[in-house]
TORKOL-4160 file (C-alpha; in steps of 0.2 Angstrom, whole numbers, padded with zeros to 4 digits, m for minus):
108
<pt num="1" X="0000" Y="0000" Z="0000"/>
<pt num="2" X="0006" Y="0018" Z="m0004"/>
<pt num="3" X="0010" Y="0026" Z="0013"/>
<pt num="4" X="0002" Y="0043" Z="0008"/>
<pt num="5" X="m0014" Y="0035" Z="0004"/>
<pt num="6" X="m0014" Y="0025" Z="0020"/>
<pt num="7" X="m0012" Y="0040" Z="0031"/>
<pt num="8" X="m0025" Y="0050" Z="0020"/>
<pt num="9" X="m0038" Y="0036" Z="0024"/>
<pt num="10" X="m0035" Y="0037" Z="0042"/>
<pt num="11" X="m0037" Y="0056" Z="0043"/>
<pt num="12" X="m0052" Y="0058" Z="0031"/>
<pt num="13" X="m0064" Y="0071" Z="0037"/>
<pt num="14" X="m0081" Y="0065" Z="0044"/>
<pt num="15" X="m0089" Y="0077" Z="0032"/>
<pt num="16" X="m0086" Y="0064" Z="0018"/>
<pt num="17" X="m0095" Y="0050" Z="0027"/>
<pt num="18" X="m0113" Y="0048" Z="0020"/>
<pt num="19" X="m0123" Y="0044" Z="0036"/>
<pt num="20" X="m0139" Y="0050" Z="0028"/>
<pt num="21" X="m0138" Y="0039" Z="0013"/>
<pt num="22" X="m0149" Y="0024" Z="0011"/>
<pt num="23" X="m0145" Y="0009" Z="0021"/>
<pt num="24" X="m0141" Y="m0007" Z="0013"/>
<pt num="25" X="m0142" Y="m0012" Z="m0006"/>
<pt num="26" X="m0152" Y="m0002" Z="m0018"/>
<pt num="27" X="m0170" Y="m0008" Z="m0020"/>
<pt num="28" X="m0175" Y="m0021" Z="m0033"/>
<pt num="29" X="m0189" Y="m0017" Z="m0045"/>
<pt num="30" X="m0199" Y="m0032" Z="m0052"/>
<pt num="31" X="m0201" Y="m0027" Z="m0070"/>
<pt num="32" X="m0208" Y="m0037" Z="m0085"/>
<pt num="33" X="m0197" Y="m0039" Z="m0100"/>
<pt num="34" X="m0193" Y="m0023" Z="m0109"/>
<pt num="35" X="m0202" Y="m0029" Z="m0125"/>
<pt num="36" X="m0218" Y="m0033" Z="m0114"/>
<pt num="37" X="m0232" Y="m0020" Z="m0117"/>
<pt num="38" X="m0234" Y="m0019" Z="m0098"/>
<pt num="39" X="m0216" Y="m0012" Z="m0096"/>
<pt num="40" X="m0219" Y="0006" Z="m0098"/>
<pt num="41" X="m0233" Y="0006" Z="m0084"/>
<pt num="42" X="m0222" Y="m0005" Z="m0073"/>
<pt num="43" X="m0207" Y="0007" Z="m0076"/>
<pt num="44" X="m0218" Y="0022" Z="m0071"/>
<pt num="45" X="m0224" Y="0013" Z="m0055"/>
<pt num="46" X="m0205" Y="0010" Z="m0051"/>
<pt num="47" X="m0200" Y="0028" Z="m0054"/>
<pt num="48" X="m0214" Y="0033" Z="m0042"/>
<pt num="49" X="m0209" Y="0020" Z="m0029"/>
<pt num="50" X="m0191" Y="0026" Z="m0030"/>
<pt num="51" X="m0196" Y="0044" Z="m0029"/>
<pt num="52" X="m0206" Y="0040" Z="m0014"/>
<pt num="53" X="m0192" Y="0031" Z="m0006"/>
<pt num="54" X="m0180" Y="0046" Z="m0010"/>
<pt num="55" X="m0170" Y="0035" Z="m0022"/>
<pt num="56" X="m0175" Y="0040" Z="m0039"/>
<pt num="57" X="m0158" Y="0036" Z="m0046"/>
<pt num="58" X="m0160" Y="0017" Z="m0043"/>
<pt num="59" X="m0177" Y="0017" Z="m0051"/>
<pt num="60" X="m0170" Y="0026" Z="m0066"/>
<pt num="61" X="m0156" Y="0014" Z="m0067"/>
<pt num="62" X="m0168" Y="m0001" Z="m0066"/>
<pt num="63" X="m0180" Y="0005" Z="m0079"/>
<pt num="64" X="m0170" Y="0014" Z="m0091"/>
<pt num="65" X="m0181" Y="0029" Z="m0090"/>
<pt num="66" X="m0176" Y="0046" Z="m0082"/>
<pt num="67" X="m0187" Y="0056" Z="m0070"/>
<pt num="68" X="m0198" Y="0067" Z="m0082"/>
<pt num="69" X="m0196" Y="0056" Z="m0097"/>
<pt num="70" X="m0210" Y="0062" Z="m0109"/>
<pt num="71" X="m0211" Y="0044" Z="m0116"/>
<pt num="72" X="m0221" Y="0040" Z="m0100"/>
<pt num="73" X="m0234" Y="0053" Z="m0101"/>
<pt num="74" X="m0249" Y="0042" Z="m0104"/>
<pt num="75" X="m0243" Y="0030" Z="m0090"/>
<pt num="76" X="m0241" Y="0044" Z="m0078"/>
<pt num="77" X="m0258" Y="0051" Z="m0082"/>
<pt num="78" X="m0265" Y="0034" Z="m0079"/>
<pt num="79" X="m0256" Y="0034" Z="m0062"/>
<pt num="80" X="m0263" Y="0051" Z="m0057"/>
<pt num="81" X="m0281" Y="0044" Z="m0061"/>
<pt num="82" X="m0278" Y="0029" Z="m0051"/>
<pt num="83" X="m0271" Y="0039" Z="m0036"/>
<pt num="84" X="m0286" Y="0050" Z="m0036"/>
<pt num="85" X="m0297" Y="0035" Z="m0036"/>
<pt num="86" X="m0288" Y="0027" Z="m0021"/>
<pt num="87" X="m0286" Y="0044" Z="m0012"/>
<pt num="88" X="m0267" Y="0042" Z="m0012"/>
<pt num="89" X="m0262" Y="0060" Z="m0011"/>
<pt num="90" X="m0243" Y="0056" Z="m0011"/>
<pt num="91" X="m0243" Y="0046" Z="m0027"/>
<pt num="92" X="m0254" Y="0059" Z="m0035"/>
<pt num="93" X="m0242" Y="0072" Z="m0030"/>
<pt num="94" X="m0227" Y="0062" Z="m0036"/>
<pt num="95" X="m0235" Y="0058" Z="m0053"/>
<pt num="96" X="m0239" Y="0076" Z="m0056"/>
<pt num="97" X="m0221" Y="0081" Z="m0051"/>
<pt num="98" X="m0215" Y="0069" Z="m0064"/>
<pt num="99" X="m0227" Y="0076" Z="m0077"/>
<pt num="100" X="m0221" Y="0094" Z="m0073"/>
<pt num="101" X="m0203" Y="0088" Z="m0075"/>
<pt num="102" X="m0208" Y="0081" Z="m0092"/>
<pt num="103" X="m0215" Y="0098" Z="m0097"/>
<pt num="104" X="m0233" Y="0092" Z="m0098"/>
<pt num="105" X="m0241" Y="0098" Z="m0082"/>
<pt num="106" X="m0259" Y="0091" Z="m0078"/>
<pt num="107" X="m0271" Y="0105" Z="m0072"/>
<pt num="108" X="m0286" Y="0095" Z="m0065"/>
């Protein structure tokens, strides 16, 4: 081991320790095959689940879609409708945020 690196590791500031990060491995998202017609809706659900857990990056990585991807407009609108029907204010809020990020806000 290089002596400089060894001494650097032992004096590393606590400011660089991520104590507020997610604990354990990133979540696993159960998704159908990408060529399955149900994939976009499942991916939209995964993105909302990731956002709700504060870990959008894992959901983006798992789905191949990014937060605010306009390709999921129809699916997110469907999830807004479902959230309203269930009275799930949090999912309604997240799906609407996604649509705003996509540049297509929903005004109802």
